[in-house]
N, C-alpha and C positions, 0 to 999 in steps of 0.2 A: 537503122533509119527510123525516124519518127514520122509517121504519116501526118499529112496536113490536108485541110480542105478550106474552101472559100465561104465566106459569109456575104450576104447581100441584105442591105437595109436601106431605108429611105434616108435622105440627107438629114432630116430632122432628128432621126434616131441616132445618127453618128455623133451628134453633139450632146447626147444624153449621158446618163450616169456611167455607162460602160462603153469604152471605145469598141467599135466593130473591128474585129481582127482582119488584117489583110490576108493572113493565112493562119488559120486556127488549127490547133493540134487535134487529132482524132484520138479520143480515148476509147478503145474497143475492148469490151469484154469478150469472152469466147463466143464465136459465131455459131449459133445453134441452128442446124438445118433439119427440117422435118422431112427426111427422105427415106425413111425405113418402112414405109407402108407395104403390107402384103398386097398382092395383086387384087385379091377379092375386096380389099378395103380402099383401093385406089380411088382418088377423086379426080383422076385425069379426065380432062375434057369438060370439067364443070364450067369453065369460062366460055364453052362453045354451045351452051344450051340455048335453045331458041326461046323467044319471048313467051310462047304458049306454055312452055315448061315452067318458066319463072312465075307465071300466073298462079301456079300451084305451090309456090314456095311460101314459107312462113317467116314472119319477121317478129323478133322478140326484143323488147327494150325495157323489160321490167325486172331485170336481174337486181338482186340486192347487192350493193357494193359496200364493203367495209373498208374504211380508209384510216391509215395511221402512219406513224414515222418510226424508224428504227435508227439507232446510233451505230456508226462504224467505229470499231475499236482497234482494228489492226489493218490499217490502210497502207499498202506498199506505195512508196513515193519516190523510189530511185529512178534514174534515167527518165525524168519527165520531159515532155515536149517543151515546156517553158518553166523557167525558174520564177518563183513568186516572191515578192518583197513588198512590205508595207503593212499598215494597220488601219482599221476603221471600226467605228462603233455603229452597229446595226440595231435600230429600235426593236425589231422583232426577233433578231437572232443573237444579239449580244456583241461581244468584241471578237475581232479576228486579228491575229498577228502572224504574219508570214515571213519566213526567211529561208535561206538555202546555204548548203555546203557544196563546195566544188574543188576539184583538183585543178592544177595548172600544169601544162606541159611545155617543154622547150621548143622554140621555133628553129633551133639549130643546135647540134651537139658540139661540144668542145669549142665554144665561142672564144675567139682571140681578141681580148680587150687591150692587148699591148701593155704599156706602162700605165698601171692604174693611177699612179700619182699624178698623171696629166689629165685625169678625168674629173669633170665637175658634173654632178647630178643636177639636171635642170628641173625635172619633175618625174613623178611616177603616177600614171593614170590607169584606173580600172574602168574600162568602157563596157557597158552593158546595153545591147540593142533592145529597144522597146518592141514588144509584140502585142501589147494591148493593156487594158486596165479595167478595174471595177471600182468605182468610187469617184471621189472628187480630187481636185488638185491642191488641197491645202498642204502646207509645208510639212516635211517629215525629217527626222534626224537619223542618218544612216551611220552604222559602225561596221568596221571590217577587222577581223581577227585572224591571226595565223593559227591553223590547226596544229595541234601537237599529237593528235591521234589519227592514224591513217584510215582511209576508206578505200574500198576496192570495187572495181567495176563489176566484178562477178558476185558481189555480196548483195544481200537484200536489206533495204533500209525502209523504215516506216515513217509516217508523218510525225510520230512522237520521238523518233531517234535523235540523239544528240552526240556530238563529239567534243572532246576537250580541246581548248584553245589556250593561247597565251592570254594574259590579262591586259595587255596593252593594245589599245585601239590604234590601228594603223592609219586611220584617216588623219590627214593634216589638220591641226587645230584651226578652227574658223571656217572649214570647208565641209563640215558634216551635215549641215542643214540644207536641204534642197527642196525646191518646189517642182514636182513632176510636170513634165511637158511633153507627152508622147507625140503631140502634133507639131512640135517645134522643128527647128533646123539645127543640125550639128555640123560645125565646120572644124576639121582637123587639118591644120596647116593651110594649104590652098584648096583642100578638097571638101566638098559638101557631101555628107554621107547620110545614111538612114539614121533616124533620130536615136540618140543614145542618152543614157544616164552616165555622166562622166564624174567619177569619184576620185578626187586628188588624195593620194596616199603620201606618207612621209618619205622624204628623200632618203632617210636613213635606210629604208628598205632596199632602195636601189643600190646604195653603197654596199650593203650587206651581200646582196646577190652577186654583184660584179666582183667584189673582192673574193668571194668563194669560188667563182668561176676561174679566177686568175691565180688561185692558190696552189695549183698543181695537183689538187686532189681529184677524186673520181666522181664527185657529185654531179658534174655536168657532162659526163661521158656517155650517159644513157638516160632515158626518161625514167627507167626503173630506179636508178640511183638518185635522180633528182627528186622523185616522189618520196623516197625514203628520207631525204634531207628536208625538203619543203613539202609538207603534206597537203597543203591547200589552204583555202580561205573560207571563213564563215562570214557571210554578209547578212546583216540584220538591221532592224530599226529599233530605236529606243525613244519612243514618243511619250510625251506627257499624256495625262488622261484626256481623251477626246470626247467631245460632246456627241450626242446621238446624231447620226447622219453625217459625221465628219470623218475625213481620212479616206484612204483607198488602198487597194492592193494592185501592184503593177507586175506585168508579165514581161519576161526577158528571154530572148532567143540566144541561149548560150552556144548553140551550134553555128551561129553566124560567124564568119571569119573576123568580123570587126569587134566581136565580144572577146576581149583579151585584156591583159595587163601589160602596159608598155613602159619601159624605162627610157626616158629622154635624157641624153647627156651630151656634153661638149668635150671634145678631146682635140687638143692642139688647134683650137679655133674652128673645128668642124663639128657640126651638129649631127648626132647619130641616135639611133634607137635600137632597142632589143626587145622582142616580144615574148611574153609568156602566154601560151595559147590556152583557150578553153574550147574544147571540141568534143565530138562524139566518142573519142577514146578516153575522155575524162570521166571518172566516177563523180556523180553529183546526186543530191536528193533534196527535196523540199521538206522543211519542218514548219508545221502550222499549229498554232495554239488557238482554240476557239472556246470561248466561255459563254455557254447558253444559260447560265444560272439565272433563274427568275424570269426567263423569257418564254413566250408561248410555245416555241418549238420544244423546249425542255419538258414542258407540261405534257405535251402529246407523247414524247418519248417515254415519260414515266407513267402516263395514264393513257394507253392506246385508245380507249373508248372516246376520249375527247377529240380524237382525230376525225370523228364524224362531222364536226363543224368546220374545222380547218386542219390541214395536215401539211407537212413541210419537207423540203429537201435542200441540203446545203453542201456545196463542194467541201471535201475533206472531212465531213462530219456525219451527215444524216441522209438517209434515203427514204423516199415515200413508198408506201405499200398500198396496193389496191387488191383486195380479196373479192373475188367475184363468185358469190354463193349461187348455187343452182346450175352452174355450167354442166355438171355431171348428169343433170337430168335431161339434157338434150339427147335425142335418139342417137344411138351408137352408129346407125347407118345413115347419118345426116351428111350431106354434102354442103359445106359452108361456102356460100357464094360471096358473102361480104360480112366482115366483122370489124367494127370501129369502136375504139374506146375514146370517148370525148372527155377531156379533163379541163374544166374552166379554172382560171386562176384569179387571184386578186392583184390587179395592176392597173394603174391609171396612166393614160398616155402622158408622157413628159415627166413621170415620177423618176426619182433618182435610181431606184432599184430595178433595172431591166431584167426581165426573165431570160433564161437561156434560150437560144434559138432552137436547140435540140435537146431532147432527153435521151439518155441511155435507158433502154428497156430490157430488163433481165428477168429470169426466173431461177429458182433454185432447183437444179437437176442433180439428183444423187448427192445432195448436200452442198453442191457448189454453185456459185453464182455464174450463170451463163447467159450471154446475150441471146435474144430470140430472132436476130437477123433483121430487126427493124428499129427505127428511132421515132420518138415522138416529135412532131414538127409543130412549132408554135405559129399560130395565126394571129397577127396583130390586129386584124379587123374584128375578129370575134373573141379575142382574148382567151383562147383555149388551145390546148394541145390535141392533136388528132393522131391516134396510133392505129395502124393497120394490123390487127391481130388475127387475120383470117387463118394463116398457116398454124399459128399457135392454137387457135380454137379447133382446127381440124385434127391436130395431133392429140388434143385433149379428149375430144368426143370419141375418137377411134381407139383410145386407150394407150397411146404411145407414151404419153406423159400423164402425171397425176396431179401436179400442182395447179391450183386455181388462183395463185397469187402472182402478181407482177410487181417488180421492184423498179423504182424510177429514181433517177438522179441526173444532175447536169452532166452532159456528155463529157465536158472537160473537168472531170471530177478531181484529178490531182494536179491540175494546171490552171486553176482559176479560183475566184472567190464568189462564184455565182450562187444564187439561191432562188427559191420559188415558194410562193404561198398558194396552195391549192384550195379550192372550195370543196368541202365535204358534202355528203348527201344531206346533212341537216343544216347546211349553211343558210343564213338569213338572206344571202344574195340570191338573185333570181336564177342564175345559171348554176346547175349542179352536175356532177359527173354522171355519165350514163354509158352503158354498153349496148350497142345495137347490132344484132346478129340476124342475117338473112340466110335461110337454109332450105334445102329440099331433102326429103327422105327418098332413098332409092331401094 
């Protein structure tokens, strides 16, 4: 199961650069819990201290913060909450091109199509239910290819992984260019359904599949046999060069029952259908190409010191790092009452590039990236993220962990195209990052 959560935004924001998700996927790293304190180091009861005790507490907000960005080179992207498709040109981050691979499964074993000579293929439609977007609604050219190399639900795939396909585009000529409309209405027959991208494929594909099912072979007797015969689809875009600020990446819920490929056909005067399903039992993965060449984010990745002015994070590619020098100088017997990391960003209300609503907040523990049990929440009024790092700080000063770096990225790191520009400590902007810690020694 893929976890989901709700977003809430003002009506004005809903019409901005990125659509607010009705249900957004939760991308969780490992949940890190600081629960290994010895009794003598316990901070239990620190929230029950009376106001007189708090008068003796100290507040520090003069920590030196070092900020920079790092590139992600081996990002696992299989079994994503959403498939991503589309391309756009970001003035600060460069070009993004997103596509995906997926298996199809049979809606029924051993389908009986009768006398196939009486069948006329009316259409073959690939329906993909929209789940959100990042970008604008300029037209894009979609292509669909049959995979010739198998994928497996138990295998690991990365955002750079590829699989071989046939050379023939399966999209019906004249139907490949589409203008995305996640807020539109989709009508299938007499039914109005959640908004979809409907891609018309060649009728020859329907003829191929029905003839194979009726051939008397075993390719339709089980899903395992079918997946050996028809390994899946690669759905991608093939857009001409886009101007800065043009294009978009769109998110699709492949686990929705209406995301599927349907063969519509007529037999002896009766209209019929047969579905090829995309569901949670199908292997799938996102492939995303990002070119940051010559852009500010690449400069910070190559020259970390320049991140003191601006630093960045981008889904599928880069994470922001905040190193908090001086934390280890806090008393080891400190009780941390409050610790907040405030991270201002560069964003103008109404601008095309919306910041993520939430940041994933992690630290490297024993060489592995682990969530610290909190998220960075964006405040549209103050244009900054606030991160409650009290538990993290308590574990740090008591010696349970040693890292003084936090690693930040859009929470939907493998299912979106979100990005964010942070103000560094040396930013020319008025608001700069800061860490505020309130503690008492015991």
